N, C-alpha and C positions, 0 to 999 in steps of 0.2 A: 728175400729165403736162403739166396746162393750165402748174402755174407751170413747170415744164420749157421749154417752149414760151418763155413769157412770156420766160425769161435767157437763151433762145438769140439770140432776137429783139434785145435789149437788148447782145449781144456781135457779132451780123452789122454790116459795113462801113456807110457810108450809102450810100444812094440814088444814079443816076447822076445826078440833075435836084438831087441837095443839095451839090453841090463846095465850095459858096461857104459854106457853114454852117460853126461850130465844133459840132465832135463830143467829145463828153461823156467824158473817159478810165474805163474799166472797170475795177473794182479787180477781176479773173481770179480771184488768189486766192480770198476770198472768196465769188467766184460759182462755183467749183469746190466749194468745203466743201458752199454749199447744195444742190451738186447731188449729191454724196455724203451728205447726212443724206436727202435723198429717197428714194435710192437701198436706202439702208441700214431705211428705212420700208417701201417696198415690199417687200424680202425678208423683213423681219418680217411683213407678213401672209398673203403666200406660204406661208410655213413655217407660220403659224399654223394656213391651209386645208388645208394635208399634213396635220395632226397631227388637223385634227379629220375628216377622212375616213379617217385610218389606228385613230381612235378610234369605230368601228360601234355607239354604243349601241341603236341596235337589236339589233343579233346578243348583244351581251352580255346585256341584257336578256335575250332569246330563253333562253338559256342558266340563265336563274338564274329560271327557270318553274315551276310547283307541280309540274308532271312530274317535272324532272329533283332537284326537294326530296324528290318522293315516291321518287322509284329508291334517293339515299344513304341515307334512312332503312330501304330495306329492303336494303340490300346490309350495316346494323349488324346484330350479333349479336341475336339477340333472345333473352328470357327462357320458359324450359321451362312447356309449357302440359299437361305433363305428369308423372307421377310412374316414374320410372329402375324397369328391372325389378330384383326381387327377387335375392340373391346367384345365381350361377350355378353349376356345375361348368366348366359351358368361356365362359373369358375372350371378350372383344370388346372390340373398339376403338372401335367405335362409328363412326357418321358426323356425327352429328346436329351443328348447329352453335348449338345455342339453351344457353346457360344455366343455372343454379340460381342461384335466388335466395342472397342471403346467410343468409335465417332461413329456406332449406329443413330442415326436421326428415324425416331416412331413415328409411325404411322397416326396422323392428326383425325379424328371421325369429324371435328365440328365445324364449322365456317361462321363465321362474326366479319361485320363488316361496318361501316355507318354509310349512309348514303343521304340525300337531298330530296325532298319532293319538288313536283314542278309547279306550274302552274293552274293547273287544275288536282292539285293535290296527289298524283299517285306516287311513288316510289317503286321502284325495280332495281335490280342486281345480279350481275352475271359470276357464279364463285371462279376464283385462277383456275383452281379444280377441282374435278366434280366431286361430289358426296361419293363416300364409296358401295353404296350400297342403299335401298330401301327407299323409301316417300320419307322425305323430310320433315323434321314437324321445323316449322319457322315462328319468330315470336318477333314483332316486329316492336320498337320499343323508342317511343318518341321524345324527345326531347325538349322540352319547352323551355327554352332559355328565355324569352322574354315575358315570360311572365301568363299572368291573365289568366283566362280558359283553358282548363283541360282539351287537351288533346287525344284524341283516340286512332292505331292506326290498326288497317285491317289487310288480310293476307289474302288473293284472290289469286294465284298461280302457284305451285310450286315441283321443281321437276329435279333432280337431282346435277343439275347445272346452275339454276337458276332461279332467284321468287320476284314476285310484283305482286303489290297491292296499292291501297288508299289509304290517306290519313285524313280525318277531318275534327273541326274545333270546336268546340260547346259554345250556346252564346248567350248573351244577358239577355234577362227579357225585360220589356221593354215595360215602362209606366203606363204606357196608353192602354196596355192591355187590361181588358174589368171581367170580360168572365173568360167561361171555360168554352163554348164558339170563337172566340180572338185566340185563345189560347190552340187552338186542336188547330187551326189554319197555320197560328205561325211556326217556320223553320228552325227548329231548337237547335241545329247543328249548320256549322257553311264549312266549306274548302281550309284545310289548313294553310297556314301561310307558304306562300312556295318561298320553297329554303328550309323549309322545316328538316333538323336534324333526326333521319330515326338510324337506330342502332337494330343492326339483323344478326337474329343469333339463331342458326338451324344444326338441325343434329338429327342421323337415320333415327328414325322407328325402331325401335323394340318389340312392339307387340303389333 
């Protein structure tokens, strides 16, 4: 601003008492260029001030405080902290926003194993891990690897931790049976051979 005033004074006409003096010629083009340059500098300073006012660093810092960061973190999906429910007969979409981890191991509700019959045709199994709930439905399936007459296995007891039963094998009717009386007195089944393999499949009841 002081430079502008000084340039204006140089451009002013001589005072009334200086009529006899020689006035130096003024380069108005150069003077105008200097004035324009000063005006541009003032405008640039004004723009910087306006930008600084718009960039309220205090407000920006307030938005990036710990509370906002915590709120953002809370909005992100979180890993599950409890095991999901086992299979149900009534499906449900669920409402939890938590997710299962990559190394999650699902619960297995069935139990399966292979056991051998003893000399009395009995079989039994103890599960490594108890069934989750309910009374188990147990299906014993004999493996008749030697062939011959069919083998049938039954279930005697079942709990959440074990099951037991026995197996019998059908007998071939002898040619000596010639009448109904002889047939009725004949034992059509016998104990399953010792060491018969029995596949055990157990699952909790749903009804």
